[in-house]
VODREN-648091 format. One record per atom (N, C-alpha, C): x, y, z; residue in one letter. Coordinates in steps of 0.1 Angstrom, whole numbers, plus 5000, padded with zeros to 4 digits. Example, Ala and Ser with C-alpha at 12.3 -4.5 7.8 and 13.67 -1.06 7.14 Angstrom:
2
513249435078A;512349555078A;513249675078A;512849785071S;513749895071S;512950005079S;
END
This chain:
362
487749424852M;487749564855M;486649634847M;486049734853P;484949794846P;485449874833P;484649864823T;485049934811T;484350074811T;484750164802P;484150294802P;482650294801P;482050184794D;480650174793D;479950144807D;480750104817D;480250064829D;480350174840D;480650294835Q;480950404845Q;479750424854Q;478550404850N;477350434858N;476650314863N;477450204866I;476850074870I;476050094883I;476450194891F;475750204904F;474750334904F;474450374892A;473550484890A;472150444897A;471550544904H;470250524911H;470350434923H;471650394927H;471850314938H;472250394950H;471850364962V;472250424975V;472850304982V;474250294983I;474950184988I;475650215002I;475350135011V;475950145025V;476850025028V;477950045034F;478849935038F;478849915053F;479049785057T;479149755071T;480149645073T;480749645085G;481849545087G;483149585081G;484149505084K;485549535078K;485649485064K;485949575055L;486149525041L;487449465039L;487549365031A;488749295028A;489549365018A;488949415008S;489549464996S;490149604996S;489449695003F;489849835004F;489149895016F;489550025019S;489050095031S;487550135028S;486850175038R;485550215037R;485450345028R;486350435030K;486350555022K;486650525007K;487550425004E;487750394990E;486550324984E;485850244992A;484650174987A;483550284983A;483450384992Q;482450484990Q;482850564977Q;484050594975E;484550664964E;484250584951E;484450454952L;484250364940L;482750374936L;481850374946V;480450384943V;480150514936V;480750624941Q;480450754936Q;481050774922Q;482150704919R;482750714906R;481850644895R;481050544900H;480150474891H;478750524892H;478550644896G;477250704895G;476350684907G;476750624918G;475850594929G;476150694941G;475350664951Q;475550744964Q;476050644975Q;476850694984A;477350604995A;477350675008A;476150695014P;476050755027P;476450665038P;476750715050P;477250635061P;476150555068P;474850595067R;473850525074R;472750465065R;472150355071V;471050285064V;469750365066V;469050395055T;467750455056T;466750385046T;465550435045K;464650375036K;465050395021K;465850495019E;466350525005E;467450425001E;468050355011T;469150265008T;468650154999T;469450124988T;469150014979T;470049884981T;471149904987M;472049794989M;472949805001M;473049695009L;473949695021L;475049595018L;476249635018V;477449545015V;478049505028V;478249375030M;478749315042M;480249285039M;481149355047G;482549335046G;482949185048G;483849135039E;484148985040E;484948955052E;485649045058E;486349015070E;485448985082E;484149015081G;483348985092G;481948925088G;481848905075Y;480548865070Y;480048725075Y;481048625075L;480648495080L;481148475094L;482148545098A;482748515111A;482048575123A;481448685121N;480748755132N;479348705134N;479048665146I;477748615150I;476848725152I;477248825159V;476448945163V;476249035150V;474949055148K;474649145136K;474949285139K;475449355129S;475749495130S;474449575131S;474449695137N;473349785137N;472749815124N;473649835114K;473249865100K;472449745094K;472949625097L;472249505092L;470849495099L;470849515112K;469549505119K;468549615113K;469049735110R;468249835105R;467749795091R;468549745082A;468149705069A;467149595069A;467249495078E;466349385079E;464949445085E;465049535093A;463749595098A;463049675087A;463749745079I;463149815068I;462549715058I;463349605055N;462749505046N;461549435051N;461549415065A;460349355071A;459149445070A;459349575068G;458249675067G;457949705053G;458349625043G;458049645029G;459149705021G;460349725027G;461449785020G;462149675011G;463049725003N;463749634993N;465249664992N;465949645004I;467349665004I;468049535002I;468849524991R;469649404988R;470749394998R;470949285005I;471949265015I;472949165009I;474149205005I;475049114998I;476449115004I;477249005002P;478649005007P;479549094998P;480649125003E;481549214996E;481949154983E;482149014982S;482548954969S;481548974958S;480248974961E;479249004951E;479349154946E;479549244955F;479749384952F;480949404943F;482049334946L;483249344938L;483049284924L;482349174923E;482049114910E;481249214902E;480249284908T;479449384900T;480349494895T;481349534903A;482249644899A;483349594890A;483449464888G;484449414879G;485849394886G;485849384899L;487049364907L;487149224912L;488349184916E;488649054921E;488349044936E;487548944940S;487248924954S;488348854962S;488148854975K;489048784984K;489148634979K;488048574976T;488048434972T;488848414959T;488648504950T;489448494937T;490948504939T;491248604947L;492748634950L;493348514957L;492648444966E;493148334973E;493348214964E;492648204953K;492848094944K;494048124935K;494348244933K;495448284923K;496848294931K;496748334944F;497948374951F;497948304965F;499048324972Y;499148264986Y;499048384996Y;497948385004S;497748495013S;498848485024S;499048595031L;499948605042L;499548505053L;498148505055D;497648405066D;497948265062D;497848235050R;498148095045R;499648065047R;500448155043I;501948135045I;502348115059I;501648195068Q;502048185082Q;501448055088Q;500447995083R;500047865087R;501047755084R;501747775072V;502747675068V;504047705076V;504347835077F;505647875084F;505247965096F;504847905107P;504347995118P;505448085124P;506748055122R;507748145127R;507748285120R;507148285108L;507248415100L;506148505104L;506348585114R;505448685118R;505348795108R;504248875108P;504148985098P;505249085098P;505749115110D;506849205111D;508149155105D;508349025107L;509548965100L;509448965085L;508248935080I;508048935066I;508349075060I;507849175067K;508149315063K;509649345064K;510249295074Y;511749325075Y;512449265063Y;512149135060F;512949075049F;512549135035F;511249185035A;510849255022A;511749375020A;512149445031H;512949565029H;514349525024H;514749405025W;516049355019W;515949335004W;514749324999G;514549304985G;514349164981G;513949074990F;513848934987F;512448894981F;511448974984F;510148954978F;509249074981F;508149074974T;507149184977T;505749124973T;504649174980P;503349114977P;503049134962P;502449034956A;501849044943A;500649134943A;499849134954V;498649214956V;498549244970V;498249374973K;498049414987K;496749484988K;495849424996T;494449484998T;494349545012T;493149585015N;492949655028N;493249565040N;493049435038A;493149335050A;494149235048A;494849215036Q;495649105034Q;496749135024Q;497849055024Q;498849055014Q;498848925007Q;499148924994Y;499148794986Y;500448784979Y;501048664979Y;502348634973Y;502248524962Y;503248524954E;503248434943E;503948304947E;503748194939F;504348064943F;505848074944F;506448154935K;507948154936K;508448214949K;507648284956D;508148344969D;508148234980D;507448124978L;507348024989L;508747964992L;509547944982L;510947894984L;511647984994L;511548114991T;512248214999T;511748215014T;510448205015F;509848195029F;510348065036F;510447955029R;510947835035R;512347845039R;513247905031Q;514647925034Q;514748015047Q;513948125048I;513948205059I;513548135072I;512448055070D;511947975082D;512947885087D;513647815078E;514647715082E;515847785089E;516247895084L;517447965090L;517048025104L;515848065105I;515348115118I;515348005128I;514847885123E;514847765132E;516247725137E;517247755129Q;518647725133Q;519147825143Q;518347925146G;518748025157G;519548135152G;519648155139L;520448265133L;519748405136L;520548505138A;520048635140A;519448685127A;518548775128L;517848825115L;518848875105L;519848955110R;520849005100R;521648895094R;521948785101A;522648675096A;521748595086A;520448585088V;519548525079V;519548605065V;519448735066A;519548815054A;520848795047A;521948795054Q;523248785047Q;523348645040Q;522848545047R;522948405041R;522148405028R;520948465028L;520148475016L;520848545005L;521448655008L;522248734998L;523348654992L;523948575000Q;525048484995Q;524548384985Q;523348344987N;522848224979N;522048264967N;521648394966R;520848434955R;521048584952R;520648634941T;520548774937T;519248824942T;519248934950P;518048994955P;517049024944P;515849014947S;514749034937S;514749174932S;514449184919A;514449324913A;513049384915A;512149314923Q;510849374925Q;510949484935Q;509949564935V;509849674944V;509749624958V;510649654967A;510749604980A;510449704991A;510449824988L;510149934998L;508950004995L;508150035005E;506950125003E;507450254998E;506650314988F;506950444983F;505850534986F;506050634995E;505050714999E;504850834990E;503650894990E;503351004982E;502351094989E;501951204982F;501151304989F;499651264989F;499351134993K;498051094995K;498050955002K;497050915009P;497150785015P;497250675005P;497950565009K;498150455000K;496850365002K;496250324990G;495050244991G;495350104987G;494250024986A;494449884982A;494949874968A;495549764964V;496049744951V;494949694942V;494049774938L;492949744930L;492749834918L;492249794907A;492049884895A;490749954897A;490850084901L;489650164902L;489550254891L;488350264884A;488250354873A;488250494877A;488850584869P;488750734873P;487350784871P;487150904877K;485950974874K;485851014860K;484551024854P;484451074841P;485051214839P;485751224828E;486451354826E;485451464822E;485751584827S;484951694824S;484951724809S;483951784803K;483951824789K;484951934787K;485052024797E;485952134796E;487452084799E;488452114791P;489752064794P;490252144806P;491252094814P;491852164825P;492452294820P;492352394828R;492852524824R;494052574833R;494152514845T;495152554855T;496052444859T;497152474865A;498052364869A;497352274880A;496552344888E;495852264899E;494852164892E;494152214882E;493152124875E;493952004868E;495052034862W;495851924856W;496251824867W;496751884879Y;497151794890Y;495951704894Y;494751764895D;493651684900D;493351574890D;493451604877L;493251494867L;494351384869L;495551424871G;496551324873G;496251244886G;495851304896Y;495551244909Y;494451134907Y;493451164899R;492351074896R;492750954888R;493850964881N;494250864871N;495450784876N;496150824886D;497450754890D;497250634899D;496050604902G;495850484910G;495650354902G;495650364889N;495350254880N;496450244870N;497150134869P;498250124859P;497750144845P;496550114842E;495950124829E;495750274825E;495750364835T;495650504832T;496850584836T;497950514837Y;499250584841Y;499550684830Y;499350654817S;499750744807S;498950874808S;497650864811Q;496850994812Q;497351074825Q;497750994835A;498251064847A;499551134845A;500451064837I;501751124834I;501551254826I;500651244816D;500451364807D;499851474816D;498951444825A;498351554833A;499351614843A;500151534849Y;501151594858Y;502251674851Y;502551624839E;503551704831E;502951834826E;501651834823N;501051964820N;500952054832N;500651994843A;500652074856A;502052144858A;503152064856L;504452114858L;504852214847L;504252194835A;504552294824A;503952434828A;502852424834M;502152554838M;502752604851M;503152524860N;503752564873N;504952474875N;506152514871P;507352434873P;507752414887P;507152484897H;507452474911H;506452384918H;505652314911F;504552234918F;505152104923F;505552104936V;506251994942V;505451874943V;504151884947E;503251774948E;503151694935E;503051764924A;503051704911A;504251624908A;505451684912M;506751614910M;506751484917M;506251484930I;506351364938I;505351254933I;504151294929N;503251194924N;503651144911N;504251224902L;504751174889L;505951084892L;506751114902A;507851024905A;507350894910A;506250894917N;505650774922N;505250674910N;504650734900I;504350654888I;505550594882I;506550674880Y;507850624874Y;508450514883Y;508350524896F;508850424905F;508150294903F;506850294902H;506050174900H;506250114886H;506650194876Q;506950154863Q;508450104862Q;509150114873R;510550074873R;511450164866R;511050284863E;511850394857E;512450474868E;513450404875L;513950464887L;514750594885L;515650594875P;516350724873P;515450844870P;514350814863A;513450934860A;512750974873A;512450874882A;511750904894A;512750984903A;514050934904A;515051004912A;515251154908A;515251174894Q;515451304889Q;514351404894Q;513151354893L;511951434898L;512051464913L;512451364921L;512451394935L;513651484939L;514751474931E;515851574934E;515351714930E;514551724920R;513951854916R;513051904926R;512251814932A;511351854943A;512051904955A;513251834958L;514051884970L;514652014967L;515052044954A;515552174951A;514552284953A;513252244952E;512252344954E;511852354969E;511852244976D;511452234990D;512452144997D;513552195002G;514552115009G;514052055022G;512952105027N;512452045040N;511351945038N;511251885026N;510151795023N;510751655027N;510351605039Y;510851475043Y;510451355035Y;509151365029L;508751255021L;509551245008L;509951355002A;510751354990A;512151294994A;512651325006C;513951265010C;513751115012C;512751075018Y;512550935021Y;512350855008Y;511450904999N;511250834987N;512550824978N;513350934978L;514550924971L;515550824977L;515550814990A;516350714997A;515950574992A;514650554992N;514150424987N;514650384973N;514550484965I;515050464951I;516450424950I;517350504957Y;518750474957Y;519050344963Y;518250304973D;518450164978D;518150064968D;517050084960E;516649994950E;517749984939E;518350094936L;519450104926L;520750044931L;520750004944G;522049954950G;523050054954G;522550184955E;523450294959E;523250324974E;523750234982S;523450234996S;523950365003S;525050414998E;525650535004E;524650655002E;524150674990K;523250774987K;521950754995K;521450634995A;520250605003A;520450645018A;521650605023L;521950645037L;521850795039L;522350875029Q;522351015030Q;520951075031Q;520051025022F;518751075022F;517851025033F;518050905038Y;517350865050Y;517750955062Y;519050985063Q;519451075074Q;518851215072Q;518751255060Q;518251395057Q;516751395061Q;516051285058A;514551285062A;514451285077A;515351225084L;515251225098L;515651355105L;516551435098V;516851565103V;515551655103V;514851635092I;513551715090I;512451665100I;512351535100F;511251465108F;511951355117F;512551395128P;513251295136P;512551175141P;511251175142E;510451065147E;509750985136E;510151005123Y;509550935112Y;509950785112Y;509050705117E;509450565120E;509950485108E;509250495096P;509750415084P;511250455081P;511550575082A;512950615079A;513950565089A;513550555102V;514450505112V;514650355109V;513550285106F;513650135103F;514550115091F;514350195080N;515050175068N;516550205070N;516850305078L;518150345081L;518950235088L;518250175097A;518850055104A;519149945095A;518249915085V;518549815075V;519749845066V;519749975062I;520950025054I;522250005061I;522250045074Y;523450025082Y;523949875082Y;522949795083E;523249645084E;523849605070E;523249655059K;523749615046K;525149655044K;525449775051L;526849825049L;527849765060L;527249675068G;528149615079G;528349705091G;527649815092L;527849905103L;526849865115L;527249755121V;526349695131V;525949785143V;527049855148E;526749935160E;525850055156E;525950115144K;525050215140K;523650165138K;523550045133A;522249985131A;521549965144A;522349915154Q;521749895167Q;521250025173Q;522050135171A;521550265176A;520250305170A;519950265157Q;518750295151Q;517650205156Q;517950075159W;516849995165W;516450045178W;517450095186Q;517150155199Q;516350275198Q;516650355188R;515950485185R;514450445181R;514350345173Y;512950305170Y;512150275182Y;512750195191L;512050155203L;511750275212L;512550375212Q;512350495220Q;511150575214Q;511050575201I;509950645195I;508650575197I;508650445195D;507350365196D;507650225201D;507650205215P;508050075220P;507049965216P;505849995212A;504949895207A;504649905192A;505549965185G;505349995171G;505349865162G;505049895149E;504949785140E;506149695139E;507349755140W;508549675139W;509349665152W;508649675163A;509249675176A;509849535179A;509149425175K;509749295178K;511049275170K;511049325157V;512249305149V;513349385156V;513149505160A;514149585167A;514749515179A;513849465187K;514249395199K;515049275196K;514749195186E;515449085182E;516849115177E;516949225170H;518249265165H;519149305177H;518549375187L;519349415199L;519749295207L;518949185207K;519349065214K;520348985206K;520349005193G;521348935184G;520848805179G;519748755183S;519148635177S;517648635179S;517048545172V;515548535174V;515248445186V;514448495194G;514048425206G;512948315203G;
END
């Protein structure tokens, strides 16, 4: 990971990205360059110093992108644009590449080659039961640890026997204690990015003076576990200056959630709901926490509340169906699977919903 001395490693560079990036989104990559002193415009020009080829298409795509053609034309005319793969760019930034991650972990693609019955939607479904969670999640891939392979094999064998998904989950619960790992996605007031350690922007010489400035400082530091303490201090200062700052409460709760301080996270979200009772994300996140704590009845209450506010919020519909199944309320669970299919018949978890309604895996 880059050290403070590396803050300006991309100074004087104009870096353009092309193709699908494996590690993070295009926007996150551009922000990373800017954090380290460089520029990241969308188009290749004579001022461009580096063109980064996304690893998801760098070797697989035969047809050259327009940006690559433009860079090669500039170089042919005497230009000096470095054309590099994403892995080399990540190494420069002090981050782990796709190749490095695949040596340390088991990618979802690799797991599915071994267990072809485990579609991505099924893996997500069983993750919601708390059996496993990705060790690392990037823009294009999920990576799991060796210890998760046994669970994947058990699930694959039970599906091969023709058991319904609910029956598979119940069999696993009988045989083992659910993982204490974070199993549910925890949303916040900003898009979720790749699980990568990105250095924050250099701090201003002037200390923050307003709650909004403290919030902005927290926002810049809460994406990296190594700067969680700075983010916590910043959000707490924002709340000290503005005790009604709901967004600060939710983002601070998010940090506590990832640190496994679930009671503290729940307290903040309850406080956020006291300020804004119509905040569906606060309801949804609080439901996730109570589910993690094993308090299914409370989780049920807040998933329902989130759906009163936002009736078509698909993650809450999905999680509510899972909660009903955990509580043995099969008919109510089926109603939620049907509801999900009505909202989005081709949605991310549509196959899981259909299989539940059929009662077995086809």
